[in-house]
PAFI-311494 format. One record per residue (C-alpha): residue number from 1; residue in three letters; chain; z, x, y. Coordinates in steps of 0.1 Angstrom, whole numbers, m for minus. Example, Ala and Ser with C-alpha at 12.3 -4.5 7.8 and 13.67 -1.06 7.14 Angstrom:
<rs>
<r><nr>1</nr><rest>ala</rest><kette>A</kette><w>78</w><u>123</u><v>m45</v></r>
<r><nr>2</nr><rest>ser</rest><kette>A</kette><w>71</w><u>137</u><v>m11</v></r>
</rs>
This chain:
<rs>
<r><nr>1</nr><rest>unk</rest><kette>A</kette><w>14</w><u>m104</u><v>m277</v></r>
<r><nr>2</nr><rest>unk</rest><kette>A</kette><w>1</w><u>m138</u><v>m262</v></r>
<r><nr>3</nr><rest>unk</rest><kette>A</kette><w>m26</w><u>m161</u><v>m280</v></r>
<r><nr>4</nr><rest>unk</rest><kette>A</kette><w>m51</w><u>m145</u><v>m247</v></r>
<r><nr>5</nr><rest>unk</rest><kette>A</kette><w>m44</w><u>m110</u><v>m256</v></r>
<r><nr>6</nr><rest>unk</rest><kette>A</kette><w>m55</w><u>m112</u><v>m295</v></r>
<r><nr>7</nr><rest>unk</rest><kette>A</kette><w>m86</w><u>m124</u><v>m283</v></r>
<r><nr>8</nr><rest>unk</rest><kette>A</kette><w>m101</w><u>m100</u><v>m265</v></r>
<r><nr>9</nr><rest>unk</rest><kette>A</kette><w>m112</w><u>m73</u><v>m285</v></r>
<r><nr>10</nr><rest>unk</rest><kette>A</kette><w>m134</w><u>m103</u><v>m303</v></r>
<r><nr>11</nr><rest>unk</rest><kette>A</kette><w>m144</w><u>m117</u><v>m269</v></r>
<r><nr>12</nr><rest>unk</rest><kette>A</kette><w>m157</w><u>m78</u><v>m257</v></r>
<r><nr>13</nr><rest>unk</rest><kette>A</kette><w>m177</w><u>m78</u><v>m287</v></r>
<r><nr>14</nr><rest>unk</rest><kette>A</kette><w>m194</w><u>m112</u><v>m285</v></r>
<r><nr>15</nr><rest>unk</rest><kette>A</kette><w>m201</w><u>m110</u><v>m244</v></r>
<r><nr>16</nr><rest>unk</rest><kette>A</kette><w>m230</w><u>m87</u><v>m240</v></r>
<r><nr>17</nr><rest>unk</rest><kette>A</kette><w>m251</w><u>m93</u><v>m269</v></r>
<r><nr>18</nr><rest>unk</rest><kette>A</kette><w>m284</w><u>m101</u><v>m259</v></r>
<r><nr>19</nr><rest>unk</rest><kette>A</kette><w>m277</w><u>m115</u><v>m227</v></r>
<r><nr>20</nr><rest>unk</rest><kette>A</kette><w>m283</w><u>m111</u><v>m186</v></r>
<r><nr>21</nr><rest>unk</rest><kette>A</kette><w>m253</w><u>m102</u><v>m162</v></r>
<r><nr>22</nr><rest>unk</rest><kette>A</kette><w>m259</w><u>m137</u><v>m147</v></r>
<r><nr>23</nr><rest>unk</rest><kette>A</kette><w>m252</w><u>m152</u><v>m186</v></r>
<r><nr>24</nr><rest>unk</rest><kette>A</kette><w>m227</w><u>m134</u><v>m190</v></r>
<r><nr>25</nr><rest>unk</rest><kette>A</kette><w>m212</w><u>m142</u><v>m154</v></r>
<r><nr>26</nr><rest>unk</rest><kette>A</kette><w>m215</w><u>m178</u><v>m155</v></r>
<r><nr>27</nr><rest>unk</rest><kette>A</kette><w>m200</w><u>m178</u><v>m190</v></r>
<r><nr>28</nr><rest>unk</rest><kette>A</kette><w>m171</w><u>m155</u><v>m180</v></r>
<r><nr>29</nr><rest>unk</rest><kette>A</kette><w>m163</w><u>m180</u><v>m150</v></r>
<r><nr>30</nr><rest>unk</rest><kette>A</kette><w>m165</w><u>m209</u><v>m175</v></r>
<r><nr>31</nr><rest>unk</rest><kette>A</kette><w>m143</w><u>m192</u><v>m196</v></r>
<r><nr>32</nr><rest>unk</rest><kette>A</kette><w>m116</w><u>m184</u><v>m170</v></r>
<r><nr>33</nr><rest>unk</rest><kette>A</kette><w>m117</w><u>m218</u><v>m156</v></r>
<r><nr>34</nr><rest>unk</rest><kette>A</kette><w>m107</w><u>m236</u><v>m191</v></r>
<r><nr>35</nr><rest>unk</rest><kette>A</kette><w>m78</w><u>m211</u><v>m192</v></r>
<r><nr>36</nr><rest>unk</rest><kette>A</kette><w>m63</w><u>m204</u><v>m158</v></r>
<r><nr>37</nr><rest>unk</rest><kette>A</kette><w>m81</w><u>m229</u><v>m131</v></r>
<r><nr>38</nr><rest>unk</rest><kette>A</kette><w>m103</w><u>m222</u><v>m104</v></r>
<r><nr>39</nr><rest>unk</rest><kette>A</kette><w>m114</w><u>m179</u><v>m99</v></r>
<r><nr>40</nr><rest>unk</rest><kette>A</kette><w>m115</w><u>m181</u><v>m61</v></r>
<r><nr>41</nr><rest>unk</rest><kette>A</kette><w>m121</w><u>m147</u><v>m55</v></r>
<r><nr>42</nr><rest>unk</rest><kette>A</kette><w>m160</w><u>m144</u><v>m67</v></r>
<r><nr>43</nr><rest>unk</rest><kette>A</kette><w>m169</w><u>m132</u><v>m32</v></r>
<r><nr>44</nr><rest>unk</rest><kette>A</kette><w>m145</w><u>m104</u><v>m35</v></r>
<r><nr>45</nr><rest>unk</rest><kette>A</kette><w>m158</w><u>m96</u><v>m64</v></r>
<r><nr>46</nr><rest>unk</rest><kette>A</kette><w>m190</w><u>m96</u><v>m58</v></r>
<r><nr>47</nr><rest>unk</rest><kette>A</kette><w>m186</w><u>m75</u><v>m26</v></r>
<r><nr>48</nr><rest>unk</rest><kette>A</kette><w>m168</w><u>m49</u><v>m44</v></r>
<r><nr>49</nr><rest>unk</rest><kette>A</kette><w>m177</w><u>m43</u><v>m83</v></r>
<r><nr>50</nr><rest>unk</rest><kette>A</kette><w>m203</w><u>m23</u><v>m66</v></r>
<r><nr>51</nr><rest>unk</rest><kette>A</kette><w>m179</w><u>1</u><v>m49</v></r>
<r><nr>52</nr><rest>unk</rest><kette>A</kette><w>m173</w><u>40</u><v>m65</v></r>
<r><nr>53</nr><rest>unk</rest><kette>A</kette><w>m139</w><u>29</u><v>m75</v></r>
<r><nr>54</nr><rest>unk</rest><kette>A</kette><w>m156</w><u>2</u><v>m103</v></r>
<r><nr>55</nr><rest>unk</rest><kette>A</kette><w>m188</w><u>18</u><v>m106</v></r>
<r><nr>56</nr><rest>unk</rest><kette>A</kette><w>m184</w><u>35</u><v>m140</v></r>
<r><nr>57</nr><rest>unk</rest><kette>A</kette><w>m156</w><u>15</u><v>m156</v></r>
<r><nr>58</nr><rest>unk</rest><kette>A</kette><w>m155</w><u>25</u><v>m192</v></r>
<r><nr>59</nr><rest>unk</rest><kette>A</kette><w>m165</w><u>m7</u><v>m215</v></r>
<r><nr>60</nr><rest>unk</rest><kette>A</kette><w>m143</w><u>m15</u><v>m245</v></r>
<r><nr>61</nr><rest>unk</rest><kette>A</kette><w>m152</w><u>m10</u><v>m284</v></r>
<r><nr>62</nr><rest>unk</rest><kette>A</kette><w>m151</w><u>m31</u><v>m310</v></r>
<r><nr>63</nr><rest>unk</rest><kette>A</kette><w>m116</w><u>m15</u><v>m322</v></r>
<r><nr>64</nr><rest>unk</rest><kette>A</kette><w>m103</w><u>m21</u><v>m289</v></r>
<r><nr>65</nr><rest>unk</rest><kette>A</kette><w>m107</w><u>13</u><v>m278</v></r>
<r><nr>66</nr><rest>unk</rest><kette>A</kette><w>m123</w><u>28</u><v>m244</v></r>
<r><nr>67</nr><rest>unk</rest><kette>A</kette><w>m152</w><u>47</u><v>m247</v></r>
<r><nr>68</nr><rest>unk</rest><kette>A</kette><w>m143</w><u>81</u><v>m239</v></r>
<r><nr>69</nr><rest>unk</rest><kette>A</kette><w>m175</w><u>87</u><v>m219</v></r>
<r><nr>70</nr><rest>unk</rest><kette>A</kette><w>m171</w><u>86</u><v>m179</v></r>
<r><nr>71</nr><rest>unk</rest><kette>A</kette><w>m133</w><u>85</u><v>m177</v></r>
<r><nr>72</nr><rest>unk</rest><kette>A</kette><w>m129</w><u>107</u><v>m149</v></r>
<r><nr>73</nr><rest>unk</rest><kette>A</kette><w>m137</w><u>80</u><v>m120</v></r>
<r><nr>74</nr><rest>unk</rest><kette>A</kette><w>m148</w><u>101</u><v>m89</v></r>
<r><nr>75</nr><rest>unk</rest><kette>A</kette><w>m132</w><u>83</u><v>m56</v></r>
<r><nr>76</nr><rest>unk</rest><kette>A</kette><w>m139</w><u>78</u><v>m20</v></r>
<r><nr>77</nr><rest>unk</rest><kette>A</kette><w>m118</w><u>104</u><v>2</v></r>
<r><nr>78</nr><rest>unk</rest><kette>A</kette><w>m86</w><u>88</u><v>15</v></r>
<r><nr>79</nr><rest>unk</rest><kette>A</kette><w>m71</w><u>89</u><v>48</v></r>
<r><nr>80</nr><rest>unk</rest><kette>A</kette><w>m50</w><u>121</u><v>41</v></r>
<r><nr>81</nr><rest>unk</rest><kette>A</kette><w>m81</w><u>141</u><v>30</v></r>
<r><nr>82</nr><rest>unk</rest><kette>A</kette><w>m98</w><u>132</u><v>63</v></r>
<r><nr>83</nr><rest>unk</rest><kette>A</kette><w>m67</w><u>142</u><v>79</v></r>
<r><nr>84</nr><rest>unk</rest><kette>A</kette><w>m60</w><u>175</u><v>65</v></r>
<r><nr>85</nr><rest>unk</rest><kette>A</kette><w>m98</w><u>183</u><v>67</v></r>
<r><nr>86</nr><rest>unk</rest><kette>A</kette><w>m90</w><u>199</u><v>106</v></r>
<r><nr>87</nr><rest>unk</rest><kette>A</kette><w>m59</w><u>215</u><v>95</v></r>
<r><nr>88</nr><rest>unk</rest><kette>A</kette><w>m57</w><u>255</u><v>93</v></r>
<r><nr>89</nr><rest>unk</rest><kette>A</kette><w>m54</w><u>262</u><v>55</v></r>
<r><nr>90</nr><rest>unk</rest><kette>A</kette><w>m21</w><u>285</u><v>47</v></r>
<r><nr>91</nr><rest>unk</rest><kette>A</kette><w>m25</w><u>314</u><v>28</v></r>
<r><nr>92</nr><rest>unk</rest><kette>A</kette><w>2</w><u>334</u><v>15</v></r>
<r><nr>93</nr><rest>unk</rest><kette>A</kette><w>m15</w><u>370</u><v>22</v></r>
<r><nr>94</nr><rest>unk</rest><kette>A</kette><w>13</w><u>400</u><v>20</v></r>
<r><nr>95</nr><rest>unk</rest><kette>A</kette><w>m16</w><u>416</u><v>42</v></r>
<r><nr>96</nr><rest>unk</rest><kette>A</kette><w>14</w><u>431</u><v>65</v></r>
<r><nr>97</nr><rest>unk</rest><kette>A</kette><w>m13</w><u>436</u><v>94</v></r>
<r><nr>98</nr><rest>unk</rest><kette>A</kette><w>m21</w><u>399</u><v>92</v></r>
<r><nr>99</nr><rest>unk</rest><kette>A</kette><w>12</w><u>391</u><v>94</v></r>
<r><nr>100</nr><rest>unk</rest><kette>A</kette><w>24</w><u>415</u><v>120</v></r>
<r><nr>101</nr><rest>unk</rest><kette>A</kette><w>m7</w><u>398</u><v>135</v></r>
<r><nr>102</nr><rest>unk</rest><kette>A</kette><w>9</w><u>362</u><v>132</v></r>
<r><nr>103</nr><rest>unk</rest><kette>A</kette><w>45</w><u>371</u><v>144</v></r>
<r><nr>104</nr><rest>unk</rest><kette>A</kette><w>30</w><u>384</u><v>173</v></r>
<r><nr>105</nr><rest>unk</rest><kette>A</kette><w>12</w><u>357</u><v>184</v></r>
<r><nr>106</nr><rest>unk</rest><kette>A</kette><w>39</w><u>335</u><v>172</v></r>
<r><nr>107</nr><rest>unk</rest><kette>A</kette><w>61</w><u>357</u><v>195</v></r>
<r><nr>108</nr><rest>unk</rest><kette>A</kette><w>38</w><u>352</u><v>223</v></r>
<r><nr>109</nr><rest>unk</rest><kette>A</kette><w>39</w><u>316</u><v>223</v></r>
<r><nr>110</nr><rest>unk</rest><kette>A</kette><w>74</w><u>313</u><v>222</v></r>
<r><nr>111</nr><rest>unk</rest><kette>A</kette><w>81</w><u>335</u><v>256</v></r>
<r><nr>112</nr><rest>unk</rest><kette>A</kette><w>54</w><u>311</u><v>271</v></r>
<r><nr>113</nr><rest>unk</rest><kette>A</kette><w>77</w><u>286</u><v>261</v></r>
<r><nr>114</nr><rest>unk</rest><kette>A</kette><w>102</w><u>303</u><v>275</v></r>
<r><nr>115</nr><rest>unk</rest><kette>A</kette><w>88</w><u>309</u><v>309</v></r>
<r><nr>116</nr><rest>unk</rest><kette>A</kette><w>72</w><u>276</u><v>309</v></r>
<r><nr>117</nr><rest>unk</rest><kette>A</kette><w>109</w><u>265</u><v>310</v></r>
<r><nr>118</nr><rest>unk</rest><kette>A</kette><w>126</w><u>292</u><v>335</v></r>
<r><nr>119</nr><rest>unk</rest><kette>A</kette><w>99</w><u>281</u><v>362</v></r>
<r><nr>120</nr><rest>unk</rest><kette>A</kette><w>106</w><u>238</u><v>352</v></r>
<r><nr>121</nr><rest>unk</rest><kette>A</kette><w>142</w><u>252</u><v>361</v></r>
<r><nr>122</nr><rest>unk</rest><kette>A</kette><w>135</w><u>271</u><v>391</v></r>
<r><nr>123</nr><rest>unk</rest><kette>A</kette><w>115</w><u>244</u><v>406</v></r>
<r><nr>124</nr><rest>unk</rest><kette>A</kette><w>145</w><u>217</u><v>398</v></r>
<r><nr>125</nr><rest>unk</rest><kette>A</kette><w>171</w><u>242</u><v>415</v></r>
<r><nr>126</nr><rest>unk</rest><kette>A</kette><w>147</w><u>245</u><v>448</v></r>
<r><nr>127</nr><rest>unk</rest><kette>A</kette><w>141</w><u>204</u><v>450</v></r>
<r><nr>128</nr><rest>unk</rest><kette>A</kette><w>180</w><u>198</u><v>444</v></r>
<r><nr>129</nr><rest>unk</rest><kette>A</kette><w>190</w><u>226</u><v>471</v></r>
<r><nr>130</nr><rest>unk</rest><kette>A</kette><w>159</w><u>211</u><v>497</v></r>
<r><nr>131</nr><rest>unk</rest><kette>A</kette><w>175</w><u>174</u><v>485</v></r>
<r><nr>132</nr><rest>unk</rest><kette>A</kette><w>212</w><u>190</u><v>496</v></r>
<r><nr>133</nr><rest>unk</rest><kette>A</kette><w>198</w><u>200</u><v>528</v></r>
<r><nr>134</nr><rest>unk</rest><kette>A</kette><w>180</w><u>165</u><v>536</v></r>
<r><nr>135</nr><rest>unk</rest><kette>A</kette><w>213</w><u>148</u><v>524</v></r>
<r><nr>136</nr><rest>unk</rest><kette>A</kette><w>235</w><u>168</u><v>549</v></r>
<r><nr>137</nr><rest>unk</rest><kette>A</kette><w>209</w><u>166</u><v>577</v></r>
<r><nr>138</nr><rest>unk</rest><kette>A</kette><w>212</w><u>124</u><v>572</v></r>
<r><nr>139</nr><rest>unk</rest><kette>A</kette><w>250</w><u>127</u><v>569</v></r>
<r><nr>140</nr><rest>unk</rest><kette>A</kette><w>245</w><u>149</u><v>604</v></r>
<r><nr>141</nr><rest>unk</rest><kette>A</kette><w>230</w><u>118</u><v>621</v></r>
<r><nr>142</nr><rest>unk</rest><kette>A</kette><w>247</w><u>95</u><v>608</v></r>
<r><nr>143</nr><rest>unk</rest><kette>A</kette><w>279</w><u>110</u><v>621</v></r>
<r><nr>144</nr><rest>unk</rest><kette>A</kette><w>259</w><u>114</u><v>657</v></r>
<r><nr>145</nr><rest>unk</rest><kette>A</kette><w>251</w><u>76</u><v>659</v></r>
<r><nr>146</nr><rest>unk</rest><kette>A</kette><w>283</w><u>69</u><v>649</v></r>
<r><nr>147</nr><rest>unk</rest><kette>A</kette><w>302</w><u>89</u><v>675</v></r>
<r><nr>148</nr><rest>unk</rest><kette>A</kette><w>276</w><u>75</u><v>700</v></r>
<r><nr>149</nr><rest>unk</rest><kette>A</kette><w>286</w><u>38</u><v>691</v></r>
<r><nr>150</nr><rest>unk</rest><kette>A</kette><w>326</w><u>47</u><v>694</v></r>
<r><nr>151</nr><rest>unk</rest><kette>A</kette><w>319</w><u>61</u><v>725</v></r>
<r><nr>152</nr><rest>unk</rest><kette>A</kette><w>300</w><u>30</u><v>743</v></r>
<r><nr>153</nr><rest>unk</rest><kette>A</kette><w>325</w><u>9</u><v>761</v></r>
<r><nr>154</nr><rest>unk</rest><kette>A</kette><w>329</w><u>m30</u><v>742</v></r>
<r><nr>155</nr><rest>unk</rest><kette>A</kette><w>347</w><u>m46</u><v>769</v></r>
<r><nr>156</nr><rest>unk</rest><kette>A</kette><w>317</w><u>m69</u><v>784</v></r>
<r><nr>157</nr><rest>unk</rest><kette>A</kette><w>312</w><u>m83</u><v>749</v></r>
<r><nr>158</nr><rest>unk</rest><kette>A</kette><w>322</w><u>m116</u><v>740</v></r>
<r><nr>159</nr><rest>unk</rest><kette>A</kette><w>341</w><u>m134</u><v>708</v></r>
<r><nr>160</nr><rest>unk</rest><kette>A</kette><w>318</w><u>m128</u><v>677</v></r>
<r><nr>161</nr><rest>unk</rest><kette>A</kette><w>301</w><u>m98</u><v>689</v></r>
<r><nr>162</nr><rest>unk</rest><kette>A</kette><w>337</w><u>m80</u><v>700</v></r>
<r><nr>163</nr><rest>unk</rest><kette>A</kette><w>355</w><u>m87</u><v>665</v></r>
<r><nr>164</nr><rest>unk</rest><kette>A</kette><w>324</w><u>m74</u><v>648</v></r>
<r><nr>165</nr><rest>unk</rest><kette>A</kette><w>323</w><u>m42</u><v>672</v></r>
<r><nr>166</nr><rest>unk</rest><kette>A</kette><w>363</w><u>m41</u><v>667</v></r>
<r><nr>167</nr><rest>unk</rest><kette>A</kette><w>357</w><u>m42</u><v>628</v></r>
<r><nr>168</nr><rest>unk</rest><kette>A</kette><w>330</w><u>m14</u><v>631</v></r>
<r><nr>169</nr><rest>unk</rest><kette>A</kette><w>345</w><u>9</u><v>651</v></r>
<r><nr>170</nr><rest>unk</rest><kette>A</kette><w>375</w><u>10</u><v>627</v></r>
<r><nr>171</nr><rest>unk</rest><kette>A</kette><w>352</w><u>9</u><v>594</v></r>
<r><nr>172</nr><rest>unk</rest><kette>A</kette><w>337</w><u>43</u><v>611</v></r>
<r><nr>173</nr><rest>unk</rest><kette>A</kette><w>374</w><u>54</u><v>621</v></r>
<r><nr>174</nr><rest>unk</rest><kette>A</kette><w>384</w><u>50</u><v>586</v></r>
<r><nr>175</nr><rest>unk</rest><kette>A</kette><w>349</w><u>72</u><v>572</v></r>
<r><nr>176</nr><rest>unk</rest><kette>A</kette><w>358</w><u>104</u><v>590</v></r>
<r><nr>177</nr><rest>unk</rest><kette>A</kette><w>396</w><u>98</u><v>590</v></r>
<r><nr>178</nr><rest>unk</rest><kette>A</kette><w>398</w><u>92</u><v>631</v></r>
</rs>
């Protein structure tokens, strides 16, 4: 044990005898500063000392043991308890009627999910069919435009325009295997 730990029980006995809280705090800060340096968390301590977690801290007796009174501290509710408040409590009921109702409800929900999936699939198939029709219509219009382009005379074109027109005609013929 360190020398600090050995002296704690005698210090605890002498601390509160006939002194007010301000004197005790001043004395504690002086002793801490002498042993460890400056206590930088005084503002935090002032805020937290009245919180439920620290309000009923048991005191030590002269024998170095904690008083048995107020050992069970009531803490504020945590995040998990707040989350679980809205959840349905699970009960392991063996009542067949309740179990039957629960299973029927689950089956209804599953059937609703299946029906929704089938409707989505049907909608996707309809859209796919419509898209195929649209693409076929666009391709037929493009083919009509290409045939019209191939049927126009290009004798009147000069130099670069003639070369570009011939290249385009060649691409169209390759596309349709002509």
